[in-house]
N, C-alpha and C positions, 0 to 999 in steps of 0.2 A: 506494498499500500504507500507506503515511505520512498517507493523509486528500484530500491534494490533491487538487483535481478540474478546474487549468486546464490543469497539460501535458498533450498528446497520450502516453496511455500505450503507443504503438504505432513503431517498436519496441520492443520492450524489449533494455535496453541493459545488458550484465554484462562484467565485468572478473574477469579471469582474471592470475596470474604468469605473467611471460617463456617460461619456461620448456613451461606447457601451451600445447598445441595443440586447438582447439577447430574443428571445422568451421561455416561459415557452415548456419544455420538458415532458415527465412522468419519473420520477424516475430523476429528474435532479430540484434543486433547485440551485435560479440564485440570489446574493448579489450583490450589487455594493461600490465598497467602493475603500478603495486607500490601496497599498502595494510597500513597500520599496524594494529594491531591496535586503537585509538583509531576507523579509519578508518570499521570493521563495525561493526554491533548488530546481534542476533539480533531478526526479527518472523516470530513465528508458523511457528519453525524455521528460518525464511528467514535467512544472514548477506547484508544490505543496507548499505548506505553507511549510514555516520551523518546523521542529518536533515540538519545544517549544512554538510556536504560536498556530501550532493547538493542542496544551496540552492544554495550555493554555485555549483557544475557551473551550474545552470540558470540563475542570475541573470548568469554570463559570458558565455554560450552561447546561450540563446535571444533572442528578441524580445526589445527590452524592454518592450512590452506584454503578452507570458509568465511574462518576469520579477517583471515587480513585482506582477503578479496571482497570482502562486502565492506570492513572498515576502509579501503580505500578508493572503495566504490563511493558510499556515503561522503567521504569528505572531497570529493572529486566534485563532485555534487555543487560544493560551495565553493562563494570567491575565496581566492587565496587569504586575504586581509581576514577569514572569520576561521580557518582551519584551526589554526593556533588555543581561539578560544573555544572551541568545538572538541576539541583533545582535551583539554584540560578540563571538560567536564565529563565525556565520558570515564576519563582517568579518577577524576572523584567519585562518580556510579560504579566502579571495580571495585576501587580500597571500601567503599561500604554494604559494599556485598555480607546479607548475611551468612553466606556460604559461603568462607573461603577456597572452596575448591575450583580453581580453573584462574583462580587468581594470578597468579604468577603469570599462566599463558597469555591471560589476556592483557597484562601488563607488558608484555614482551612482545605482545604483536605489536599495540600501539605504538613501540618507538619505533617499529620498520610503516608503519603506517603511514603515510605522506599524501594522499590521493592522488600524486602522478602517475600510476599505472594507466595506461590507456586500455588493460585490459584483465580480466582475472587469470589469464596465464602469466602476465607481464609480472600479477602479484607473485602470484607460486614461482616464477622466476628467480625474482629476488629473494624468496625465502631457501631454496637450493642454494644461491651462491652465498649467501650469511651462512645456511646449514656445513654450507662445504668447508668453512671456517673462513672465507673471504671479507677484506673490510668491507662494509657497507659502500653498497658504490653511488655516486650521484644518480639521479633521476632525470634521466627527459634535458639532458645539458644539449647545453649551446654552444654551440662551434660558430662561430663570427666570422667575417672577413675585417681587414685592415681600418674599414668603413665603421663596422660595430651591428652590417649589418648578418640574419639572423641566415647561415647555410644549412646547417643540418642539425639535428635534436636528435640525443645517442640516448638510447633507454636507460641504459646503464655504463655508468660511465667512473672512471681513475682520475678525475684529468689532472693531477701531482703526477702522473706514471704515464698517461697519455695513452689507457692501455680500455679496452668499452666494449662491453658485448650488447649486440642488438639481437632481438628477438623475434624470428620471424613466423607471426602464424601463418597458416596454409591459405588461410582468403583471403590476406590482404595482402600477402607474398610472391601466390604461385606466378603471377604474371607481370613478378617486378624484376628478375632477374638481373639482367643486363645494366638496367636502370640500378642495382641495386649492387653488381659490381664495378660500376663507372665511380661511385659513390665510395665505394669501399678504394678505391685506388685515390682517389685524391684523398681521402685521410691519408692515408699513405704517407702520400706525398708531404703533408703537413704532421706529420711526425708519428703517425695513431696506429695502433694497433688492435684490427675491428675484428672479435672473435662471433659466427654467427651461430645462434640455435636455434633449434624448432622444436615442436613440440615435443618429438620424441624424446629431447634432451630433458624436458621435468622427465620422466620417468625414470631413466639413467644421465643422472646431472654430469657423472664424472668426468668424460671428454671435455666441455667448457670448463670444469673448476682445473683441469688438469691445463686445458691452453690458455687459462689465463695466470696460472701461478707461473706461467711457463714464460708470459709476457713480463711479469712482473719481475725476473731471473733476468731475464734481458736489460732491466731500464736497474737490474741493481737492488730490490728489493727479496729480500730470503724470507720464503711463506713457511 
């Protein structure tokens, strides 16, 4: 309802006061609990959880992939100058959860969520890179010419080392190989090493991680 497409919409979860009894229905999961007025927003005539509370729950209870992709999508809907405040509100909700389970995951995912990922797969690739022991990269790093005009945006970059990873989604890139090759060659002339990743690398990211480590070593950084 709030625009996030990553989480599975079924079943629908509802929260009722402890004194209410609702019979289970197909596709509906009932929880009993207490909600303050600040926990509830009205959306199209329905009373729903406040966005920051709903996100905190997803980030603490879902898989890390779903958690990060959902947080990135939600943050990406906001103007950049509003994201820090929203992240702070999510963090407060995570810390205030009565159930501490998942709190560590939620906070760790929040540290990686920027709203810069352009697809859930980019969020998942970020997780793979960090889980592989690499430093957290800059997302959507801008490459400009001498006049300050933007030439390219790199999905993941370590600017001080001029190393980048570009995630190629199948639908977005299957007809762009020649253009991507020319782009990569231009970046190489500018001193960049570009490593391309695909959907297959999400399942087995070792190739990409080792390629990044090798590029780091060429730049004089041991990892």
